[in-house]
N, C-alpha and C positions, 0 to 999 in steps of 0.2 A: 716471541716466547709466550706472551699472554694469549695470542690467538691459538697457538698450538694447545695450551692447557685448556682453553675454552672448548676447543674441538674435542679434545680427549674427554672432558666432562660430559659433553653432550652425547658422545658415543657410549660412555659408561651408563648414563641414565637411560638411554634408548635400549641398550642391551638388557638392563635390569627389568625395564617395563615389558619388553618383548618376552622375557623369561617368565614373568608372572601373569601375563595376560591370560593364558589358558586357564589358570587357577581362578582368575577374576570372572571369566566367562562362565566357568563351571559353578562357581559360587552364586552368580546371578541366576543361572538356570535353575539351580537347586532350590533357592529361596522362592523363585517364581512357581515352580512345581508344587512345593509344599504349601504355599499360600493359597494357590488355586484349588489344591486338593482339600484343604481344610474348609474353605468357604463352600465348595461344592458339597461336601459331606454334610455341612450344617444345613444347606439349602435342601438337600435330598431328604434327610431324616427329620429335620426340624421345621421345614417349610418357612413360610413368611414369619411366623412367630419366632422360630429359631434365629432367623436373620436379624430380627429386631432386638434379640437378645445380645448380639455381638456388635450391633451398629447403634451408635448414639448421635443424635443431632446436636451439634454445638450451638452456641449463641450466634445468631445472625448468619447461619450457614444453610447452604442447599446441599443436602446429604449426597445426592447423585453427582452433583458437580464436584464436590470435594473428593469423592472416590474416583471419579473420572480423571481429575487432576493428578492424583497419586499414580493411577494406572499409566497415564501418558508420560509422566516423568520417569517412571520405572522402566517403561518400554524404550523410551529415548535413551536411557542409560545403557540398556542392553544393546540397542542398535549401535551406539557409540563405540562400545567395547568390541563388537564384531567388526566395525568399520576400521578401528585402530589395528586390529589383528590382520585385516585384509591388506592394509597399506604398510604393514610391518613397521609401524611407528615411525615412518619417515617424517622428518621435522615439519615440512610445510603442510602436507595433508593432515597430519595430526593436529596442527595448529587450527586449521579450518574446521575440523571436526569438533574440537573443544570449544571454539568460538560459537559455532551454531548451537551446540548442546547447552552451553552456559546462558546464551540469550534465550533459548527456548525455555529452560527451567525458570529463569527470572519472570518471563511474561506469563507463563502458565500459572505460577504462584500468585501473580497479581490477578490473573483472571479468575482464580479460584475464590478470591475475596469479593468478587462482584456479587451483589445481592439484588440489584435493580436491573431488570432485563433491558431497559433502555430502548433502543430502536428496534430490537427484535420484536417488540410488541406491535410496532407499526407494520413490520413485514408480515407477521402472522395474521393480524387483523385484516390486511389487504388481501391475503390469500383466501380467507373465509368470505370476504365481500365479493371477491371474483367468482367464487363458487355459487354464491347466492344471487349473482347478477346485479349487485348494488355497486354504486359509484364508489371509487376509493376515497377514504377520508382525506382531509386537507393536508395532513402531515406526510402522506405517501406521495412523494414527488419523483418516483422512479418509473421507468418503463414497466409494462406489465409482465416482462419475462420472468422476473423472480417470483411473482405471485403464481404464475403458471407452473414453474418448476416445483412449487410446494404442493400442488394439488394432490399428487400420489401419497404425500406424507401426512395429510390432514387427519387421518385416522389415529395418529399418535396423540392428538390433543395438544393443547397449548403447552403443557409442561414438557411433553415429548419433543415437540418442535423446537422449544427453547434449548433443550439439551443437544439436539441435532446441530442447531446454530452454534452453540457454545463449543462443541467438539470440532466442528468444521473450522471455526476461527482459530482454534489452537493448532490444528493440523496445517493450517495455511502458513503459520509462522516459519517452520523450518523450510518450507518451499520458497517462501519470500527471501529468507536469508541466503539460501542456495542460489537463487536466481540473481539477487543483487551481487553476490560474489562472482558469479559467472559473467555478469554485465561489466563489472569493474575490471576483470582480468581480460576478457575477450574483447569488449568494445572500447573500454577506456584505457587500455594498455597499462593497467597496473600490473606490477609483478605479483606473483602468487602470494608472497608473504605480505606485501603492502596491501593487497586486496583483503586479506584476512584482518589486518590491523584496521584498515578503513571501515570494514564491515562492523567490527566491534565498536569503534568510535561512533559510527552513525546510529547504532541501535542500543548501546548499553544504557544510555538515558535518553528516551525518546517518548515525550509526553503524548504526541499524536498517536503513536502506535499503542501506547498504554490505554488511551481513551477508546481507541477502536476495540481493544480486547474487553474492556470493562462494559462498554455499551452495546457490544455485539454488532458493530458496524460491518458492512460488506466491502469496505475500502481496500482491505488487504487482498481480498479475492480479486477485485478489480485491478489492483497494482500487479498482482501475479499474472493476470491475463495480458496486461500491457507488456510486461517484461518478457513473457513467452512469445508475444507477437514480435517484439524487437529481436529476440534471440533466434527465432525460427525464420526470420526474413532472409530471403536470398536462397537458402537451401530448401526450405519447405514452405512454399508460398501459400498453399491452401491452408496449412495449419496456422500460419501467421495471420492470414485474413480471418480465419475462424476465431482465433483468440481475441482479436481486436473487436470483431463483431459481438462476441460475448460480453466484452468489457462495455461496449457502447449500449448493449441491451440490458445490462445490469444497472448502469449509471450513465445517463445521456452525455455528460460532459466529455468523455474521451473521444467524442466526435471531432473534437479539435485536432486530434492526432491523425486523422484520416488523410488529410492532404499531404502530410509529410510522407506517409507510407506510399500514397499514390504517386508522388513525385519520385520516390526512391525506387520502387519496384514496378512502376508503370502499369500498363493495361491489364496484364495477367492478374496482378494482385487486386486491382480495382474491381474487375469482373468477379473474382472469387469473393471479395468482400460483399458485394451487392447480393450475390447468390446466397451467401451465409446469412445476411440480414433478412432476406426474403424467407429463408427456411425458418429462422428463429421467429420471425413475426408470424409465420404460418402456423406455428405451434399454438399461439394464442388465438389467431384468427379462426382456425378450424374448430376449436373447442368453445370459444366465447364470442366470436365475432369481432367487429372492429371497434365496438364501444370502449373497451378498456383503453385503447389509445386516445380516444376523446377525453376520457377521464384524466389520463396522464397529462394531456395538453392543458386541460382546464386547471389542474392542480398547479402545474408549472407556471401558468399565467398568473395565478393568484398566490405565488409563493410567499409574498410578504405577509399574508394573512395567517400563515400556518403557526408562526411563533411570536409574531409581534416584534417589537424592538428589544433586542438582547445586546447588552454591552459587550459581552464576551464574543460575539460574532463580529468579524473584522473585515468585511468586504467593503469596497468603495461605497456601495449602496448603504451598507450599515453605518458607515461614517457619516453620510449625509443625514440619514434618519435619526441617528443617535444625537448628532449635533442639534437637529431641529427639536427633538424631544427635550433636551437639556435647556435649550433657549426658549422653550415654550411656544414654538412655532409649529406650523403644519407643513411638512415637506411634501410637495407634489410628487406623485408617483414617477413622473417623467424626469425629475430633476436628477436623481442618482444615475440613471442610464446616460443622461446627457453629459454629466461630468465624466463618466467613465468612457465616453466616446473617444477621448484622446488615446486612451490605452488600446481600445479596440482598433483604432486607425493605425496605431504604431505596430501592433502585431500583424494586422492585415497587410501593412506595407512590407513587413518582413517576409511574409509569405509570398507576396507578388514579386518582390525583388529576387527571392530564392528561385521561384518558378522561372523568372526571366533568365537567370544564370543557368538553370538546368537546360532550358531551351538552347541557350547559346553554346553550352558545352556538350550537347548531344543528348539532352533529356535524361537526367539522373543525378542524384547526389553521389558524392564520394562517401566512403564509410565515415570519415571524420565529420563531414558536413551533416550526415544523417544523425549522428550522435548529438551534435549541437542543436539540430532542429527539433529532435525528440525532447531534449531537455527544455528548450524554449517553449515547445507546445505543452509540456507538462505544467510548467510554470504559468503559461497563459490559461491553461485549464482551470487553475485554482484562482488566479488573479481576476479573471473576467467573470467568475461565477457571481451571481447576485447575492449568494449566501455562502460565507466561508466560516466553517466551524473548525476547531482545532484539529479534529481527526482527519480533515482533508489534507493536512500538511504531510501525511505519509507520501504523497505523490512528489513532494519537493526534495525527497531524498536523492533522487536521480540527478537533478540539476546541481545539488550541492556536491554530489560525488564527482561530477564532471568538473566542477570549479576546483575542487581539491587537486585534481590532476593537472590543472592549468596554472596553479599559483606560481608566481615567479619572483615574489619578494616577501619579506617579513611583514611589510605594511599591508599587503593584500591578505596575507594569512591572518593577521590580527583583525582586519575588517571583516573577513568571513567568520571568524570566531565570535565577533561581536554580534553579527547577524544571526549566527546559529543559536546562541543562548536564548533569546526571546522566542525563537521558533520552536525549539525542541526541548528546552529545559524548564522554562517558566511554567508554574501551575496555571490552571484556568481561573480567571477571576473577572469580576464585573465592577470595573472602576473607570468611568469615563474621565479623560481621554486616554488613560494609560493602557486600557485594554486594546487600543488600536496600535500598540507597539509592534504587534506581529504584522500588520498591514505594511508599515514602513520598513520592517525587516524584509518582507517579501519584495518590496520595491528596490531595496538595496541589493538583494540577490539578482533581481532583474538587471540592474545596472551593471553589476559584476559580470553577469553572464554575457551581456551584450558587449562589454569591454573586452572579454577574453575570447570571443568567437574568432576562430581562425588562428588562434595563438596556441603553440608556437608556429611561426611561419607566416606567410602572407595571408592577411585576413580575407576571407571570401565574401564578407558583407561589409560595406562601407558604413561606418557609424558616425560620419560627420554631421548627419541630420539630427543626432541627439547630443551633439557637442562633445563627442569623444574622438577627437582627431589623433589622439596619441594611442589608438587601440593596438596597433601592431607592435610586437617586440621584434 
């Protein structure tokens, strides 16, 4: 009886919303037209002076950024209304639309409050240095592809480029949400409603994503390229290889993912990837020669010198250097990589064992194995980095999502929740050794991921070598 009443209530609400949606769309369109008309008239007849009469700069605000935030949210609201009308307010598609809209509105509002350009300054500075033929400054530890892409936009000036970055970061958000939802539903076998719920839980409080938006990082763009590479794989090999090549060219660390794709999609994907990498590298080579790659290599080799020792940074290397600093010692540069060698060997063993299984089974991952290996590779991409900032943790969303789909007990769920809190909820702070809690949380996620590989069903990777003999359920 209760189920019938609930169904009747849902149908009643849906019918009422469908009936009023055309009015809502018309209202949105009317307000949009009137607002644009008013601003246009002021601009035409009053010019810049007229616009300054109706626009006021608030305390600690960037005027253009604030107005763009309003425009983006208003446009997103209109798109959501049109999408709801198109799907006729069906429950699950409507839930997905509202989740994406609400998350987008939250993060754009946070992004509107950013007043310090952050890493955008480094990207813009590198672009100008590339044009002038000067070596990249020490903080620019990225391949020269991004600086090359910015060359046609340098006429906008620093403020104009800042707004371009800011808008592109905001627009990358709904793309990211849609791709993660698609990954959850298509690759991780979530039901559509569970995928919508998981999407909301993964992003409604997400400090790494918030830091990306405030500081203008490119990590969301890189994550989008990786997700597109995963989702295009199999059906559109060239596109999959192109997106991964772009991710590697924007931020070198996604190179860790390449062996997984090569093992899954074999020779054709590998050839396409190499050709795409050569094409992207050629854009820089033709215009500026090979020196920008030497600058990138030099900056990568001296990565420790860019920021010094920061307690908020939580790589294995940072743990060694921070401990040495607190103890008043001088940590040799080779010490941190030496300690991290065990982790490198562990992930290397995982790759080799997987490659051996592929050869034994006819060269190629199954879909489930590929999802597990991508999740492991993304985690390895973060864990093996010599420098880990909080914003890098956006890449850990995928392994966390896979783990959620593999939980088999309340104890595992509580453990994952305990690991999730320091990774995604805790603010950034500089207090040794508590700042390293995120490193140990990452190691906990790695343990759970290794433990759940191949689950449910027969595990495809033996984990007795790490003491997890009870892996399989």
